[in-house]
C-alpha positions, 0 to 999 in steps of 0.5 A, spaced: 939 075 521 941 071 527 934 070 533 935 066 538 929 063 541 928 059 548 923 055 553 923 057 560 919 053 565 920 054 573 922 045 572 929 046 570 928 038 566 922 041 563 925 047 560 930 043 557 927 038 555 922 043 551 926 048 548 929 041 545 921 040 542 922 047 540 927 047 536 926 039 533 918 043 531 922 049 528 927 044 523 921 040 521 916 047 519 918 048 512 916 056 513 922 056 518 927 050 516 927 052 510 930 058 510 935 058 516 940 054 519 938 050 526 943 050 531 944 049 539 947 053 544 949 053 550 948 056 555 953 059 560 954 065 565 948 067 561 950 068 554 950 063 549 958 060 548 956 057 542 958 050 544 955 044 544 953 041 551 950 032 549 945 033 554 943 040 555 943 047 551 939 053 552 938 056 546 935 054 539 939 060 535 937 060 526 940 063 522 936 066 518 937 066 510 933 069 504 926 068 504 925 066 510 919 070 513 917 073 520 910 070 518 913 063 518 917 063 524 909 067 528 905 062 525 911 056 528 911 059 535 904 059 535 902 051 532 908 049 537 905 053 543 898 050 541 901 042 540 903 042 548 900 039 553 895 044 557 899 044 563 905 047 559 901 052 554 904 058 560 911 055 560 914 061 556 918 063 550 925 068 550 925 071 543 933 074 543 934 078 537 941 085 536 940 085 543 933 085 543 930 080 548 922 078 549 919 074 553 912 071 550 907 067 555 901 065 550 901 066 542 896 071 543 896 076 536 899 081 542 905 076 541 905 075 534 907 082 533 912 083 538 915 077 534 914 081 527 917 087 531 924 084 534 925 082 527 923 088 524 929 092 529 923 095 532 922 093 539 924 094 544 929 091 549 923 088 554 921 083 558 913 082 555 909 078 558 903 075 554 906 079 548 904 086 551 907 092 553 
């Protein structure tokens, strides 16, 4: 299973910094990092190219293996957001899987449900602020 994630912010440098922080957070998370290959994808023209960039990347790529848990990703997403300074907790996290994209603006139970839906394949292609439909 391939999952792509990134942090969006009105400030590009902040988005890059937070996406890098999310990458590091997921690598250190025992429930995610232990069961997924985690890499960085450069963004060129809106589509991840797989090329590495020394100073910028647009997406975090997870290639989930056996033992990967959707609950682990939900928990990691919530914990990552909670670790941010209050002013940054309002940034959006974008998750893409199998052509479906959701935009999460918080770590609410509804957002957790949307993560589970997109990974199970039951979510629609949408941008859902706050995770609600």
